C-alpha positions in Angstrom: 56.6 -131.6 -19.6 55.1 -134.8 -20.9 55.6 -136.4 -17.4 53.6 -133.5 -15.7 50.8 -133.7 -18.3 50.6 -137.5 -18.0 50.6 -137.3 -14.2 47.9 -134.7 -14.2 45.8 -136.7 -16.6 46.1 -139.9 -14.5 45.2 -138.0 -11.3 42.2 -136.5 -13.0 41.0 -139.9 -14.2 41.5 -141.4 -10.8 39.5 -138.7 -9.0 36.8 -138.7 -11.6 36.6 -142.5 -11.7 36.4 -142.8 -7.9 33.6 -140.3 -7.4 30.2 -141.9 -6.8 28.0 -141.1 -9.7 24.8 -139.3 -8.9 21.6 -140.4 -10.5 20.4 -137.9 -13.1 16.9 -138.3 -11.7 16.7 -139.6 -8.1 13.0 -140.0 -8.3 13.3 -142.2 -11.4 16.0 -144.2 -9.6 13.8 -144.7 -6.5 10.9 -145.8 -8.7 13.0 -148.3 -10.6 14.4 -149.7 -7.3 10.9 -150.1 -5.9 9.7 -151.8 -9.1 12.7 -154.1 -9.0 12.2 -155.0 -5.4 8.5 -155.8 -5.9 9.1 -157.8 -9.0 11.9 -159.7 -7.3 9.5 -160.8 -4.5 6.9 -161.8 -7.1 9.4 -163.8 -9.1 10.7 -165.4 -5.9 7.2 -166.5 -5.0 6.8 -168.0 -8.5 10.0 -170.0 -8.2 9.0 -171.2 -4.7 5.7 -172.4 -6.1 7.4 -174.1 -9.0 9.8 -175.9 -6.6 6.9 -177.0 -4.3 5.9 -180.5 -5.3 2.4 -179.8 -4.0 1.7 -177.1 -6.5 -1.0 -178.2 -9.0 0.1 -178.9 -12.5 -2.2 -176.2 -14.0 -0.7 -173.6 -11.7 2.8 -174.7 -12.7 1.9 -174.4 -16.4 0.4 -170.9 -15.9 3.4 -169.7 -13.9 6.1 -171.0 -16.3 4.2 -170.2 -19.6 2.6 -166.9 -18.7 3.1 -165.3 -15.3 6.8 -165.6 -14.8 8.0 -164.5 -18.3 5.5 -161.6 -18.3 6.6 -160.4 -14.8 10.3 -160.8 -15.8 10.0 -159.0 -19.2 7.6 -156.2 -18.1 8.8 -155.3 -14.6 12.0 -157.0 -13.5 14.1 -156.6 -16.6 13.4 -152.9 -17.3 14.0 -152.0 -13.7 17.3 -153.9 -13.5 18.4 -152.4 -16.8 17.6 -148.9 -15.5 19.4 -149.5 -12.2 22.5 -151.2 -13.5 22.8 -150.5 -17.3 26.5 -151.2 -17.3 26.2 -154.7 -15.7 23.4 -156.1 -17.7 22.1 -156.1 -21.3 18.6 -157.0 -22.6 20.1 -159.9 -24.5 21.8 -161.4 -21.4 18.7 -161.0 -19.3 16.5 -162.6 -21.9 19.0 -165.5 -22.1 18.8 -165.9 -18.4 15.0 -166.0 -18.6 15.1 -168.6 -21.3 17.5 -170.8 -19.3 15.3 -170.6 -16.2 12.1 -171.3 -18.2 13.7 -174.2 -20.0 15.0 -175.6 -16.7 11.5 -175.7 -15.2 9.9 -176.9 -18.4 12.3 -179.9 -18.4 12.1 -180.4 -14.6 8.3 -180.3 -14.5 7.7 -181.9 -17.9 5.8 -178.8 -19.1 5.2 -177.8 -22.7 3.9 -174.3 -23.5 1.6 -174.0 -26.5 
């Protein structure tokens, strides 16, 4: 009897775990995906400009001290947390932002006031 119950439980867990989860609100999911994709392009452009040696210092400072962190915190991070809540946490994403900002501050010799 225990063997049958255990087998039934395991099969139920396997079938339940293997089914693709449907979004509770597909419109909300599409909005988050669109927001994430737009923000990802914007952040990519910021990083390209930071990596370009011809970018003026004032623009680098503005990107690293204001634009990049604001875009990341206000658009990129919320969308990513909504799309993949089990893979990311706010703390981890803020840590990633700090690492990126600190890298560019050191690389470009920038100090934000």
